[in-house]
CHARMM-style PDB file with segment names, atoms N, HN, CA, C and O in Angstrom:
ATOM      1  N   THR     1      93.614 101.885 119.512  1.00  0.00      PROA
ATOM      2  CA  THR     1      94.112 103.032 118.770  1.00  0.00      PROA
ATOM      3  C   THR     1      94.807 103.985 119.740  1.00  0.00      PROA
ATOM      4  O   THR     1      94.258 104.351 120.780  1.00  0.00      PROA
ATOM      5  N   LEU     2      96.037 104.380 119.371  1.00  0.00      PROA
ATOM      6  HN  LEU     2      96.483 104.083 118.527  1.00  0.00      PROA
ATOM      7  CA  LEU     2      96.820 105.283 120.210  1.00  0.00      PROA
ATOM      8  C   LEU     2      96.277 106.706 120.122  1.00  0.00      PROA
ATOM      9  O   LEU     2      95.574 107.038 119.168  1.00  0.00      PROA
ATOM     10  N   PRO     3      96.593 107.556 121.107  1.00  0.00      PROA
ATOM     11  CA  PRO     3      96.137 108.950 121.069  1.00  0.00      PROA
ATOM     12  C   PRO     3      96.680 109.689 119.847  1.00  0.00      PROA
ATOM     13  O   PRO     3      97.808 109.445 119.418  1.00  0.00      PROA
ATOM     14  N   ALA     4      95.870 110.597 119.286  1.00  0.00      PROA
ATOM     15  HN  ALA     4      94.954 110.796 119.634  1.00  0.00      PROA
ATOM     16  CA  ALA     4      96.274 111.368 118.111  1.00  0.00      PROA
ATOM     17  C   ALA     4      97.259 112.474 118.459  1.00  0.00      PROA
ATOM     18  O   ALA     4      98.085 112.848 117.627  1.00  0.00      PROA
ATOM     19  N   SER     5      97.184 113.002 119.671  1.00  0.00      PROA
ATOM     20  HN  SER     5      96.512 112.698 120.347  1.00  0.00      PROA
ATOM     21  CA  SER     5      98.059 114.108 120.087  1.00  0.00      PROA
ATOM     22  C   SER     5      98.764 113.763 121.399  1.00  0.00      PROA
ATOM     23  O   SER     5      98.494 114.387 122.426  1.00  0.00      PROA
ATOM     24  N   PRO     6      99.656 112.786 121.376  1.00  0.00      PROA
ATOM     25  CA  PRO     6     100.337 112.396 122.619  1.00  0.00      PROA
ATOM     26  C   PRO     6     101.368 113.435 123.054  1.00  0.00      PROA
ATOM     27  O   PRO     6     101.811 114.263 122.258  1.00  0.00      PROA
ATOM     28  N   SER     7     101.733 113.376 124.313  1.00  0.00      PROA
ATOM     29  HN  SER     7     101.373 112.704 124.960  1.00  0.00      PROA
ATOM     30  CA  SER     7     102.779 114.226 124.879  1.00  0.00      PROA
ATOM     31  C   SER     7     103.995 113.381 125.217  1.00  0.00      PROA
ATOM     32  O   SER     7     103.881 112.180 125.463  1.00  0.00      PROA
ATOM     33  N   LEU     8     105.150 114.013 125.227  1.00  0.00      PROA
ATOM     34  HN  LEU     8     105.242 114.988 125.028  1.00  0.00      PROA
ATOM     35  CA  LEU     8     106.393 113.338 125.581  1.00  0.00      PROA
ATOM     36  C   LEU     8     106.225 112.567 126.887  1.00  0.00      PROA
ATOM     37  O   LEU     8     105.793 113.126 127.895  1.00  0.00      PROA
ATOM     38  N   GLY     9     106.568 111.279 126.863  1.00  0.00      PROA
ATOM     39  HN  GLY     9     106.919 110.825 126.045  1.00  0.00      PROA
ATOM     40  CA  GLY     9     106.497 110.446 128.062  1.00  0.00      PROA
ATOM     41  C   GLY     9     105.188 109.710 128.248  1.00  0.00      PROA
ATOM     42  O   GLY     9     105.092 108.851 129.124  1.00  0.00      PROA
ATOM     43  N   ASP    10     104.161 110.025 127.440  1.00  0.00      PROA
ATOM     44  HN  ASP    10     104.240 110.723 126.728  1.00  0.00      PROA
ATOM     45  CA  ASP    10     102.925 109.245 127.531  1.00  0.00      PROA
ATOM     46  C   ASP    10     103.245 107.782 127.246  1.00  0.00      PROA
ATOM     47  O   ASP    10     104.132 107.485 126.446  1.00  0.00      PROA
ATOM     48  N   PHE    11     102.536 106.880 127.889  1.00  0.00      PROA
ATOM     49  HN  PHE    11     101.815 107.121 128.539  1.00  0.00      PROA
ATOM     50  CA  PHE    11     102.794 105.463 127.645  1.00  0.00      PROA
ATOM     51  C   PHE    11     101.512 104.659 127.648  1.00  0.00      PROA
ATOM     52  O   PHE    11     100.514 105.041 128.258  1.00  0.00      PROA
ATOM     53  N   VAL    12     101.563 103.537 126.952  1.00  0.00      PROA
ATOM     54  HN  VAL    12     102.374 103.226 126.456  1.00  0.00      PROA
ATOM     55  CA  VAL    12     100.466 102.572 126.889  1.00  0.00      PROA
ATOM     56  C   VAL    12     101.092 101.194 127.054  1.00  0.00      PROA
ATOM     57  O   VAL    12     102.072 100.863 126.387  1.00  0.00      PROA
ATOM     58  N   THR    13     100.518 100.399 127.944  1.00  0.00      PROA
ATOM     59  HN  THR    13      99.722 100.668 128.486  1.00  0.00      PROA
ATOM     60  CA  THR    13     101.011  99.045 128.181  1.00  0.00      PROA
ATOM     61  C   THR    13      99.968  98.042 127.683  1.00  0.00      PROA
ATOM     62  O   THR    13      98.768  98.223 127.891  1.00  0.00      PROA
ATOM     63  N   PHE    14     100.442  96.991 127.028  1.00  0.00      PROA
ATOM     64  HN  PHE    14     101.416  96.845 126.859  1.00  0.00      PROA
ATOM     65  CA  PHE    14      99.536  95.924 126.623  1.00  0.00      PROA
ATOM     66  C   PHE    14     100.070  94.602 127.142  1.00  0.00      PROA
ATOM     67  O   PHE    14     101.280  94.391 127.225  1.00  0.00      PROA
ATOM     68  N   VAL    15      99.136  93.705 127.495  1.00  0.00      PROA
ATOM     69  HN  VAL    15      98.153  93.877 127.428  1.00  0.00      PROA
ATOM     70  CA  VAL    15      99.465  92.386 128.041  1.00  0.00      PROA
ATOM     71  C   VAL    15      98.484  91.376 127.460  1.00  0.00      PROA
ATOM     72  O   VAL    15      97.275  91.609 127.461  1.00  0.00      PROA
ATOM     73  N   ASP    16      98.994  90.270 126.971  1.00  0.00      PROA
ATOM     74  HN  ASP    16      99.976  90.080 126.970  1.00  0.00      PROA
ATOM     75  CA  ASP    16      98.145  89.201 126.461  1.00  0.00      PROA
ATOM     76  C   ASP    16      97.718  88.320 127.632  1.00  0.00      PROA
ATOM     77  O   ASP    16      98.241  87.222 127.822  1.00  0.00      PROA
ATOM     78  N   TYR    17      96.786  88.807 128.392  1.00  0.00      PROA
ATOM     79  HN  TYR    17      96.362  89.699 128.237  1.00  0.00      PROA
ATOM     80  CA  TYR    17      96.305  88.120 129.589  1.00  0.00      PROA
ATOM     81  C   TYR    17      95.760  86.728 129.280  1.00  0.00      PROA
ATOM     82  O   TYR    17      96.016  85.778 130.020  1.00  0.00      PROA
ATOM     83  N   ALA    18      95.006  86.610 128.181  1.00  0.00      PROA
ATOM     84  HN  ALA    18      94.798  87.382 127.580  1.00  0.00      PROA
ATOM     85  CA  ALA    18      94.361  85.341 127.842  1.00  0.00      PROA
ATOM     86  C   ALA    18      95.266  84.385 127.071  1.00  0.00      PROA
ATOM     87  O   ALA    18      94.911  83.225 126.865  1.00  0.00      PROA
ATOM     88  N   GLY    19      96.444  84.872 126.639  1.00  0.00      PROA
ATOM     89  HN  GLY    19      96.732  85.815 126.807  1.00  0.00      PROA
ATOM     90  CA  GLY    19      97.355  84.015 125.901  1.00  0.00      PROA
ATOM     91  C   GLY    19      96.855  83.663 124.513  1.00  0.00      PROA
ATOM     92  O   GLY    19      97.030  82.535 124.053  1.00  0.00      PROA
ATOM     93  N   THR    20      96.226  84.632 123.837  1.00  0.00      PROA
ATOM     94  HN  THR    20      96.084  85.549 124.211  1.00  0.00      PROA
ATOM     95  CA  THR    20      95.624  84.344 122.538  1.00  0.00      PROA
ATOM     96  C   THR    20      96.160  85.196 121.386  1.00  0.00      PROA
ATOM     97  O   THR    20      95.628  85.112 120.279  1.00  0.00      PROA
ATOM     98  N   PHE    21      97.188  86.008 121.605  1.00  0.00      PROA
ATOM     99  HN  PHE    21      97.621  86.076 122.504  1.00  0.00      PROA
ATOM    100  CA  PHE    21      97.699  86.843 120.512  1.00  0.00      PROA
ATOM    101  C   PHE    21      98.216  86.003 119.350  1.00  0.00      PROA
ATOM    102  O   PHE    21      98.244  86.486 118.218  1.00  0.00      PROA
ATOM    103  N   ASP    22      98.626  84.761 119.595  1.00  0.00      PROA
ATOM    104  HN  ASP    22      98.604  84.368 120.515  1.00  0.00      PROA
ATOM    105  CA  ASP    22      99.111  83.917 118.499  1.00  0.00      PROA
ATOM    106  C   ASP    22      97.982  83.515 117.549  1.00  0.00      PROA
ATOM    107  O   ASP    22      98.226  83.307 116.360  1.00  0.00      PROA
ATOM    108  N   SER    23      96.760  83.402 118.050  1.00  0.00      PROA
ATOM    109  HN  SER    23      96.562  83.570 119.016  1.00  0.00      PROA
ATOM    110  CA  SER    23      95.625  83.048 117.199  1.00  0.00      PROA
ATOM    111  C   SER    23      94.677  84.223 116.955  1.00  0.00      PROA
ATOM    112  O   SER    23      93.813  84.154 116.081  1.00  0.00      PROA
ATOM    113  N   ASN    24      94.837  85.292 117.721  1.00  0.00      PROA
ATOM    114  HN  ASN    24      95.538  85.348 118.432  1.00  0.00      PROA
ATOM    115  CA  ASN    24      93.984  86.477 117.601  1.00  0.00      PROA
ATOM    116  C   ASN    24      94.880  87.697 117.819  1.00  0.00      PROA
ATOM    117  O   ASN    24      94.873  88.295 118.895  1.00  0.00      PROA
ATOM    118  N   ALA    25      95.646  88.058 116.796  1.00  0.00      PROA
ATOM    119  HN  ALA    25      95.652  87.572 115.922  1.00  0.00      PROA
ATOM    120  CA  ALA    25      96.675  89.102 116.921  1.00  0.00      PROA
ATOM    121  C   ALA    25      96.092  90.450 117.346  1.00  0.00      PROA
ATOM    122  O   ALA    25      94.968  90.802 116.988  1.00  0.00      PROA
ATOM    123  N   LEU    26      96.874  91.181 118.108  1.00  0.00      PROA
ATOM    124  HN  LEU    26      97.787  90.895 118.400  1.00  0.00      PROA
ATOM    125  CA  LEU    26      96.540  92.536 118.531  1.00  0.00      PROA
ATOM    126  C   LEU    26      97.088  93.506 117.486  1.00  0.00      PROA
ATOM    127  O   LEU    26      98.266  93.440 117.136  1.00  0.00      PROA
ATOM    128  N   THR    27      96.241  94.404 116.987  1.00  0.00      PROA
ATOM    129  HN  THR    27      95.284  94.458 117.271  1.00  0.00      PROA
ATOM    130  CA  THR    27      96.693  95.466 116.099  1.00  0.00      PROA
ATOM    131  C   THR    27      96.541  96.787 116.832  1.00  0.00      PROA
ATOM    132  O   THR    27      95.452  97.138 117.285  1.00  0.00      PROA
ATOM    133  N   ILE    28      97.651  97.517 116.944  1.00  0.00      PROA
ATOM    134  HN  ILE    28      98.536  97.231 116.576  1.00  0.00      PROA
ATOM    135  CA  ILE    28      97.660  98.813 117.609  1.00  0.00      PROA
ATOM    136  C   ILE    28      97.668  99.882 116.519  1.00  0.00      PROA
ATOM    137  O   ILE    28      98.639 100.009 115.773  1.00  0.00      PROA
ATOM    138  N   GLY    29      96.586 100.647 116.429  1.00  0.00      PROA
ATOM    139  HN  GLY    29      95.797 100.545 117.035  1.00  0.00      PROA
ATOM    140  CA  GLY    29      96.468 101.709 115.439  1.00  0.00      PROA
ATOM    141  C   GLY    29      97.303 102.917 115.840  1.00  0.00      PROA
ATOM    142  O   GLY    29      97.198 103.407 116.964  1.00  0.00      PROA
ATOM    143  N   ARG    30      98.127 103.393 114.923  1.00  0.00      PROA
ATOM    144  HN  ARG    30      98.213 102.995 114.009  1.00  0.00      PROA
ATOM    145  CA  ARG    30      99.066 104.470 115.244  1.00  0.00      PROA
ATOM    146  C   ARG    30      98.409 105.841 115.318  1.00  0.00      PROA
ATOM    147  O   ARG    30      98.970 106.752 115.928  1.00  0.00      PROA
ATOM    148  N   ASN    31      97.239 106.012 114.716  1.00  0.00      PROA
ATOM    149  HN  ASN    31      96.784 105.272 114.221  1.00  0.00      PROA
ATOM    150  CA  ASN    31      96.481 107.262 114.802  1.00  0.00      PROA
ATOM    151  C   ASN    31      97.304 108.481 114.378  1.00  0.00      PROA
ATOM    152  O   ASN    31      97.299 109.501 115.067  1.00  0.00      PROA
ATOM    153  N   SER    32      97.996 108.380 113.270  1.00  0.00      PROA
ATOM    154  HN  SER    32      98.000 107.551 112.710  1.00  0.00      PROA
ATOM    155  CA  SER    32      98.780 109.447 112.614  1.00  0.00      PROA
ATOM    156  C   SER    32     100.184 109.650 113.181  1.00  0.00      PROA
ATOM    157  O   SER    32     100.980 110.373 112.581  1.00  0.00      PROA
ATOM    158  N   GLN    33     100.505 109.048 114.294  1.00  0.00      PROA
ATOM    159  HN  GLN    33      99.859 108.461 114.782  1.00  0.00      PROA
ATOM    160  CA  GLN    33     101.860 109.157 114.851  1.00  0.00      PROA
ATOM    161  C   GLN    33     102.648 107.899 114.490  1.00  0.00      PROA
ATOM    162  O   GLN    33     102.078 106.808 114.463  1.00  0.00      PROA
ATOM    163  N   PRO    34     103.959 108.032 114.210  1.00  0.00      PROA
ATOM    164  CA  PRO    34     104.739 106.829 113.886  1.00  0.00      PROA
ATOM    165  C   PRO    34     104.899 105.898 115.092  1.00  0.00      PROA
ATOM    166  O   PRO    34     104.813 106.319 116.246  1.00  0.00      PROA
ATOM    167  N   ILE    35     105.132 104.636 114.786  1.00  0.00      PROA
ATOM    168  HN  ILE    35     105.202 104.295 113.849  1.00  0.00      PROA
ATOM    169  CA  ILE    35     105.498 103.650 115.804  1.00  0.00      PROA
ATOM    170  C   ILE    35     106.879 103.156 115.412  1.00  0.00      PROA
ATOM    171  O   ILE    35     107.056 102.547 114.356  1.00  0.00      PROA
ATOM    172  N   GLN    36     107.857 103.421 116.270  1.00  0.00      PROA
ATOM    173  HN  GLN    36     107.713 103.916 117.127  1.00  0.00      PROA
ATOM    174  CA  GLN    36     109.258 103.080 116.015  1.00  0.00      PROA
ATOM    175  C   GLN    36     109.731 103.644 114.675  1.00  0.00      PROA
ATOM    176  O   GLN    36     110.454 102.983 113.929  1.00  0.00      PROA
ATOM    177  N   GLY    37     109.310 104.872 114.384  1.00  0.00      PROA
ATOM    178  HN  GLY    37     108.723 105.409 114.989  1.00  0.00      PROA
ATOM    179  CA  GLY    37     109.731 105.561 113.174  1.00  0.00      PROA
ATOM    180  C   GLY    37     109.015 105.134 111.913  1.00  0.00      PROA
ATOM    181  O   GLY    37     109.328 105.635 110.833  1.00  0.00      PROA
ATOM    182  N   SER    38     108.063 104.222 112.016  1.00  0.00      PROA
ATOM    183  HN  SER    38     107.808 103.814 112.893  1.00  0.00      PROA
ATOM    184  CA  SER    38     107.365 103.683 110.851  1.00  0.00      PROA
ATOM    185  C   SER    38     105.923 104.194 110.793  1.00  0.00      PROA
ATOM    186  O   SER    38     105.255 104.322 111.819  1.00  0.00      PROA
ATOM    187  N   ALA    39     105.462 104.479 109.587  1.00  0.00      PROA
ATOM    188  HN  ALA    39     106.005 104.374 108.753  1.00  0.00      PROA
ATOM    189  CA  ALA    39     104.098 104.957 109.385  1.00  0.00      PROA
ATOM    190  C   ALA    39     103.130 103.793 109.157  1.00  0.00      PROA
ATOM    191  O   ALA    39     102.274 103.850 108.275  1.00  0.00      PROA
ATOM    192  N   THR    40     103.278 102.741 109.961  1.00  0.00      PROA
ATOM    193  HN  THR    40     103.974 102.695 110.678  1.00  0.00      PROA
ATOM    194  CA  THR    40     102.381 101.596 109.874  1.00  0.00      PROA
ATOM    195  C   THR    40     101.915 101.207 111.277  1.00  0.00      PROA
ATOM    196  O   THR    40     102.598 101.469 112.267  1.00  0.00      PROA
ATOM    197  N   ASP    41     100.745 100.580 111.344  1.00  0.00      PROA
ATOM    198  HN  ASP    41     100.190 100.367 110.539  1.00  0.00      PROA
ATOM    199  CA  ASP    41     100.237 100.089 112.626  1.00  0.00      PROA
ATOM    200  C   ASP    41     101.122  98.950 113.117  1.00  0.00      PROA
ATOM    201  O   ASP    41     101.848  98.338 112.333  1.00  0.00      PROA
ATOM    202  N   LEU    42     101.062  98.673 114.395  1.00  0.00      PROA
ATOM    203  HN  LEU    42     100.473  99.171 115.032  1.00  0.00      PROA
ATOM    204  CA  LEU    42     101.843  97.599 115.009  1.00  0.00      PROA
ATOM    205  C   LEU    42     100.934  96.390 115.216  1.00  0.00      PROA
ATOM    206  O   LEU    42      99.844  96.519 115.772  1.00  0.00      PROA
ATOM    207  N   THR    43     101.378  95.226 114.772  1.00  0.00      PROA
ATOM    208  HN  THR    43     102.264  95.121 114.320  1.00  0.00      PROA
ATOM    209  CA  THR    43     100.639  93.987 114.993  1.00  0.00      PROA
ATOM    210  C   THR    43     101.480  93.080 115.883  1.00  0.00      PROA
ATOM    211  O   THR    43     102.659  92.843 115.619  1.00  0.00      PROA
ATOM    212  N   VAL    44     100.851  92.579 116.940  1.00  0.00      PROA
ATOM    213  HN  VAL    44      99.894  92.772 117.154  1.00  0.00      PROA
ATOM    214  CA  VAL    44     101.536  91.693 117.889  1.00  0.00      PROA
ATOM    215  C   VAL    44     100.849  90.337 117.831  1.00  0.00      PROA
ATOM    216  O   VAL    44      99.657  90.221 118.114  1.00  0.00      PROA
ATOM    217  N   GLY    45     101.616  89.305 117.459  1.00  0.00      PROA
ATOM    218  HN  GLY    45     102.585  89.399 117.229  1.00  0.00      PROA
ATOM    219  CA  GLY    45     101.053  87.972 117.313  1.00  0.00      PROA
ATOM    220  C   GLY    45     101.764  86.923 118.145  1.00  0.00      PROA
ATOM    221  O   GLY    45     101.725  85.738 117.812  1.00  0.00      PROA
ATOM    222  N   THR    46     102.413  87.340 119.224  1.00  0.00      PROA
ATOM    223  HN  THR    46     102.445  88.302 119.495  1.00  0.00      PROA
ATOM    224  CA  THR    46     103.143  86.415 120.089  1.00  0.00      PROA
ATOM    225  C   THR    46     102.334  86.140 121.353  1.00  0.00      PROA
ATOM    226  O   THR    46     101.975  87.059 122.090  1.00  0.00      PROA
ATOM    227  N   GLU    47     102.060  84.880 121.588  1.00  0.00      PROA
ATOM    228  HN  GLU    47     102.352  84.134 120.990  1.00  0.00      PROA
ATOM    229  CA  GLU    47     101.323  84.489 122.787  1.00  0.00      PROA
ATOM    230  C   GLU    47     102.031  84.984 124.038  1.00  0.00      PROA
ATOM    231  O   GLU    47     103.248  84.859 124.169  1.00  0.00      PROA
ATOM    232  N   ARG    48     101.252  85.549 124.954  1.00  0.00      PROA
ATOM    233  HN  ARG    48     100.263  85.651 124.847  1.00  0.00      PROA
ATOM    234  CA  ARG    48     101.711  86.064 126.253  1.00  0.00      PROA
ATOM    235  C   ARG    48     102.618  87.296 126.138  1.00  0.00      PROA
ATOM    236  O   ARG    48     103.335  87.633 127.080  1.00  0.00      PROA
ATOM    237  N   ALA    49     102.583  87.958 124.989  1.00  0.00      PROA
ATOM    238  HN  ALA    49     102.001  87.685 124.224  1.00  0.00      PROA
ATOM    239  CA  ALA    49     103.384  89.180 124.819  1.00  0.00      PROA
ATOM    240  C   ALA    49     102.911  90.252 125.795  1.00  0.00      PROA
ATOM    241  O   ALA    49     101.728  90.352 126.120  1.00  0.00      PROA
ATOM    242  N   ALA    50     103.872  91.046 126.249  1.00  0.00      PROA
ATOM    243  HN  ALA    50     104.833  90.964 125.985  1.00  0.00      PROA
ATOM    244  CA  ALA    50     103.592  92.183 127.120  1.00  0.00      PROA
ATOM    245  C   ALA    50     104.669  93.224 126.877  1.00  0.00      PROA
ATOM    246  O   ALA    50     105.858  92.905 126.845  1.00  0.00      PROA
ATOM    247  N   SER    51     104.255  94.453 126.709  1.00  0.00      PROA
ATOM    248  HN  SER    51     103.289  94.712 126.736  1.00  0.00      PROA
ATOM    249  CA  SER    51     105.229  95.512 126.474  1.00  0.00      PROA
ATOM    250  C   SER    51     104.578  96.863 126.706  1.00  0.00      PROA
ATOM    251  O   SER    51     103.370  96.963 126.920  1.00  0.00      PROA
ATOM    252  N   THR    52     105.398  97.895 126.658  1.00  0.00      PROA
ATOM    253  HN  THR    52     106.379  97.814 126.484  1.00  0.00      PROA
ATOM    254  CA  THR    52     104.940  99.264 126.841  1.00  0.00      PROA
ATOM    255  C   THR    52     105.428 100.104 125.675  1.00  0.00      PROA
ATOM    256  O   THR    52     106.584  99.996 125.267  1.00  0.00      PROA
ATOM    257  N   LEU    53     104.554 100.934 125.141  1.00  0.00      PROA
ATOM    258  HN  LEU    53     103.615 101.021 125.473  1.00  0.00      PROA
ATOM    259  CA  LEU    53     104.916 101.919 124.134  1.00  0.00      PROA
ATOM    260  C   LEU    53     105.034 103.267 124.828  1.00  0.00      PROA
ATOM    261  O   LEU    53     104.140 103.662 125.577  1.00  0.00      PROA
ATOM    262  N   VAL    54     106.131 103.975 124.583  1.00  0.00      PROA
ATOM    263  HN  VAL    54     106.857 103.654 123.974  1.00  0.00      PROA
ATOM    264  CA  VAL    54     106.376 105.295 125.177  1.00  0.00      PROA
ATOM    265  C   VAL    54     106.506 106.303 124.045  1.00  0.00      PROA
ATOM    266  O   VAL    54     107.233 106.067 123.080  1.00  0.00      PROA
ATOM    267  N   TYR    55     105.799 107.431 124.160  1.00  0.00      PROA
ATOM    268  HN  TYR    55     105.209 107.623 124.944  1.00  0.00      PROA
ATOM    269  CA  TYR    55     105.869 108.448 123.114  1.00  0.00      PROA
ATOM    270  C   TYR    55     107.110 109.315 123.314  1.00  0.00      PROA
ATOM    271  O   TYR    55     107.361 109.826 124.406  1.00  0.00      PROA
ATOM    272  N   THR    56     107.892 109.472 122.220  1.00  0.00      PROA
ATOM    273  HN  THR    56     107.689 109.057 121.333  1.00  0.00      PROA
ATOM    274  CA  THR    56     109.139 110.248 122.305  1.00  0.00      PROA
ATOM    275  C   THR    56     109.077 111.560 121.537  1.00  0.00      PROA
ATOM    276  O   THR    56     109.383 112.614 122.094  1.00  0.00      PROA
ATOM    277  N   ASP    57     108.682 111.512 120.258  1.00  0.00      PROA
ATOM    278  HN  ASP    57     108.433 110.655 119.806  1.00  0.00      PROA
ATOM    279  CA  ASP    57     108.607 112.728 119.444  1.00  0.00      PROA
ATOM    280  C   ASP    57     107.920 112.414 118.121  1.00  0.00      PROA
ATOM    281  O   ASP    57     107.517 111.277 117.878  1.00  0.00      PROA
ATOM    282  N   GLY    58     107.786 113.430 117.263  1.00  0.00      PROA
ATOM    283  HN  GLY    58     108.113 114.354 117.460  1.00  0.00      PROA
ATOM    284  CA  GLY    58     107.095 113.255 115.998  1.00  0.00      PROA
ATOM    285  C   GLY    58     107.875 112.456 114.962  1.00  0.00      PROA
ATOM    286  O   GLY    58     107.297 112.009 113.972  1.00  0.00      PROA
ATOM    287  N   THR    59     109.181 112.267 115.171  1.00  0.00      PROA
ATOM    288  HN  THR    59     109.651 112.631 115.975  1.00  0.00      PROA
ATOM    289  CA  THR    59     110.002 111.520 114.210  1.00  0.00      PROA
ATOM    290  C   THR    59     109.946 110.027 114.484  1.00  0.00      PROA
ATOM    291  O   THR    59     109.604 109.251 113.592  1.00  0.00      PROA
ATOM    292  N   GLN    60     110.269 109.617 115.685  1.00  0.00      PROA
ATOM    293  HN  GLN    60     110.547 110.248 116.410  1.00  0.00      PROA
ATOM    294  CA  GLN    60     110.233 108.200 116.063  1.00  0.00      PROA
ATOM    295  C   GLN    60     108.877 107.795 116.617  1.00  0.00      PROA
ATOM    296  O   GLN    60     108.493 106.628 116.543  1.00  0.00      PROA
ATOM    297  N   GLY    61     108.162 108.750 117.166  1.00  0.00      PROA
ATOM    298  HN  GLY    61     108.474 109.698 117.226  1.00  0.00      PROA
ATOM    299  CA  GLY    61     106.822 108.488 117.696  1.00  0.00      PROA
ATOM    300  C   GLY    61     106.841 107.602 118.928  1.00  0.00      PROA
ATOM    301  O   GLY    61     107.513 107.896 119.917  1.00  0.00      PROA
ATOM    302  N   TRP    62     106.093 106.516 118.850  1.00  0.00      PROA
ATOM    303  HN  TRP    62     105.548 106.277 118.047  1.00  0.00      PROA
ATOM    304  CA  TRP    62     105.975 105.550 119.947  1.00  0.00      PROA
ATOM    305  C   TRP    62     107.096 104.520 119.832  1.00  0.00      PROA
ATOM    306  O   TRP    62     107.274 103.907 118.780  1.00  0.00      PROA
ATOM    307  N   LEU    63     107.842 104.332 120.905  1.00  0.00      PROA
ATOM    308  HN  LEU    63     107.696 104.830 121.760  1.00  0.00      PROA
ATOM    309  CA  LEU    63     108.909 103.333 120.939  1.00  0.00      PROA
ATOM    310  C   LEU    63     108.544 102.228 121.922  1.00  0.00      PROA
ATOM    311  O   LEU    63     107.962 102.483 122.977  1.00  0.00      PROA
ATOM    312  N   LEU    64     108.894 100.998 121.562  1.00  0.00      PROA
ATOM    313  HN  LEU    64     109.367 100.791 120.706  1.00  0.00      PROA
ATOM    314  CA  LEU    64     108.656  99.853 122.444  1.00  0.00      PROA
ATOM    315  C   LEU    64     109.678  99.817 123.569  1.00  0.00      PROA
ATOM    316  O   LEU    64     110.883  99.946 123.352  1.00  0.00      PROA
ATOM    317  N   LYS    65     109.164  99.641 124.757  1.00  0.00      PROA
ATOM    318  HN  LYS    65     108.186  99.536 124.933  1.00  0.00      PROA
ATOM    319  CA  LYS    65     110.013  99.429 125.932  1.00  0.00      PROA
ATOM    320  C   LYS    65     109.602  98.086 126.506  1.00  0.00      PROA
ATOM    321  O   LYS    65     108.496  97.949 127.029  1.00  0.00      PROA
ATOM    322  N   ASN    66     110.480  97.088 126.417  1.00  0.00      PROA
ATOM    323  HN  ASN    66     111.379  97.200 125.992  1.00  0.00      PROA
ATOM    324  CA  ASN    66     110.134  95.755 126.942  1.00  0.00      PROA
ATOM    325  C   ASN    66     110.029  95.802 128.446  1.00  0.00      PROA
ATOM    326  O   ASN    66     110.830  96.438 129.131  1.00  0.00      PROA
ATOM    327  N   ASN    67     109.018  95.112 128.945  1.00  0.00      PROA
ATOM    328  HN  ASN    67     108.367  94.595 128.389  1.00  0.00      PROA
ATOM    329  CA  ASN    67     108.814  95.069 130.401  1.00  0.00      PROA
ATOM    330  C   ASN    67     109.663  93.990 131.018  1.00  0.00      PROA
ATOM    331  OT1 ASN    67     109.631  93.799 132.234  1.00  0.00      PROA
TER     332      ASN     67
END
């Protein structure tokens, strides 16, 4: 679950270390802030996925930055 009151530039990185997101998807709870402008949680189901979410503002919220 992401922070409820993030600040500009805050970031969270996730990595599928075990290579199991394809069979055990990661769900990132938005905690009231949008993710890429959407009011829905983010689900990642790609094996070996790795990325960073960066907080921008209350409109777009958390944006994905590919590593």
